[in-house]
C-alpha positions as a printed Julia matrix, in Angstrom:
138×3 Matrix{Float64}:
  -3.37   -1.95  -17.19
  -3.84   -5.57  -17.14
  -0.91   -8.02  -18.32
  -2.89  -11.16  -19.55
  -0.43  -13.99  -18.33
  -3.22  -16.21  -16.4
  -5.36  -17.86  -19.12
  -4.19  -20.74  -21.34
  -5.23  -20.53  -25.23
  -5.82  -16.59  -24.87
  -5.35  -14.53  -27.97
  -4.19  -11.43  -25.35
  -1.63  -14.0   -23.57
   1.66  -11.84  -22.55
   0.01   -8.45  -23.87
  -1.05   -5.56  -21.73
  -4.78   -4.23  -22.2
  -7.11   -2.42  -20.21
  -9.96   -3.87  -18.14
 -12.96   -4.87  -19.83
 -14.97   -7.8   -20.94
 -18.28   -8.77  -23.04
 -21.79   -7.6   -22.39
 -24.07   -9.8   -20.37
 -27.9    -9.86  -21.1
 -29.52   -6.49  -21.33
 -26.39   -4.77  -20.33
 -25.72   -1.03  -21.66
 -22.21   -0.17  -22.1
 -22.24    1.9   -18.85
 -23.79   -1.28  -16.99
 -21.1    -3.53  -18.6
 -18.25   -1.14  -17.67
 -19.15   -0.64  -14.2
 -19.66   -4.53  -13.51
 -16.25   -5.47  -15.61
 -14.2    -2.85  -13.38
 -15.79   -3.94  -10.35
 -15.16   -7.69  -11.01
 -11.69   -7.42  -12.26
 -10.22   -4.63  -10.2
 -12.3    -4.36   -7.03
 -12.78   -0.72   -7.86
 -15.94    0.96   -7.89
 -16.21    3.89  -10.37
 -17.71    7.37   -9.22
 -17.59    8.89  -12.57
 -16.28    8.04  -16.32
 -16.06    9.48  -19.53
 -17.11    8.1   -22.7
 -14.15    8.2   -25.03
 -14.88    6.36  -28.16
 -15.83    3.26  -30.32
 -13.25    0.96  -31.7
 -14.25   -1.63  -34.13
 -12.21   -4.74  -34.44
 -11.8    -6.71  -37.55
 -10.0    -9.81  -37.63
  -9.51  -12.16  -40.76
 -12.97  -13.6   -41.45
 -14.41  -13.37  -37.86
 -17.44  -11.32  -36.91
 -16.48   -7.6   -36.01
 -15.97   -6.85  -32.35
 -16.79   -3.3   -30.99
 -15.16   -2.03  -27.87
 -16.8     0.96  -25.9
 -13.91    2.84  -24.69
 -14.16    4.65  -21.17
 -11.83    6.32  -19.05
 -11.99    7.41  -15.23
  -9.98    9.07  -12.54
 -12.73    9.14   -9.93
 -13.0     5.7    -8.19
 -13.15    3.92   -4.65
 -11.9     0.59   -3.24
  -8.61   -1.48   -3.29
  -7.19   -3.36   -6.15
  -8.04   -6.96   -5.9
  -6.13  -10.16   -7.4
  -7.4   -10.7   -11.1
  -7.81  -14.26  -12.31
  -7.13  -12.76  -15.92
  -3.52  -11.66  -15.13
  -1.63   -8.97  -13.09
  -2.96   -5.49  -12.79
  -0.71   -2.66  -12.37
  -0.63    1.19  -12.29
   1.06    2.33  -15.43
   1.97    5.99  -16.29
   0.87    7.16  -19.58
   4.58    7.49  -20.46
   5.44    3.94  -19.83
   2.77    2.27  -21.71
   4.22    2.36  -25.09
   7.2     0.32  -23.72
   4.95   -2.49  -22.84
   3.8    -5.53  -25.16
   0.84   -4.05  -26.72
  -1.5    -4.63  -29.8
  -0.48   -2.24  -32.58
  -4.01   -0.81  -32.86
  -4.26   -0.38  -28.82
  -1.29    2.19  -29.28
  -3.45    3.94  -31.59
  -6.21    4.58  -29.29
  -4.03    5.01  -26.35
  -2.33    7.79  -27.93
  -5.58    9.21  -28.63
  -6.4     9.0   -25.05
  -3.44   10.49  -23.86
  -3.85   13.69  -26.43
  -7.44   13.98  -24.92
  -8.87   13.62  -28.43
 -12.67   14.45  -28.88
 -14.89   11.38  -28.98
 -13.74    9.15  -31.8
 -14.67    5.87  -33.74
 -11.42    3.73  -34.92
 -11.58    0.84  -37.04
  -8.81   -1.5   -36.65
  -8.1    -4.53  -39.33
  -6.06   -7.48  -38.3
  -5.01  -10.16  -40.62
  -3.45  -13.36  -38.73
  -2.58  -11.13  -35.92
  -0.83   -8.17  -37.85
  -2.53   -4.83  -37.87
  -2.84   -4.2   -41.55
  -5.5    -0.84  -41.6
  -6.63    1.4   -39.4
  -9.37    4.32  -39.86
 -10.26    7.19  -37.67
 -13.53    8.74  -37.87
 -13.83    7.13  -41.26
 -10.48    8.35  -42.67
  -7.59    5.86  -43.38
  -4.66    6.54  -41.21
């Protein structure tokens, strides 16, 4: 997990999030995954699993989409991340961290080894107001 404490004016400041980022020109989700993990952690993924797509809707902003992957197959050593502090966190402790409310939903789905899913999270002024799993309201 990445504790976002380094950047100023960061919507994720003080939150714990997974590593990741935005697509670069002509990248596939897999290209982006491999690049972002290497840049932010120093680790090289050997294999990974595509677990779901999360749609974030916030106020009047355009929707953002997250391609969610997991991996237990990697090599290398953790590096210092300029976006915050990296830390290995056991699944049992994740719920005790300062997380976005919607992140708790998809992290629970990952922990339960749910099949591939589509999750839509609707935020108003930073508060989760609605969530939909595979098109059905939670």
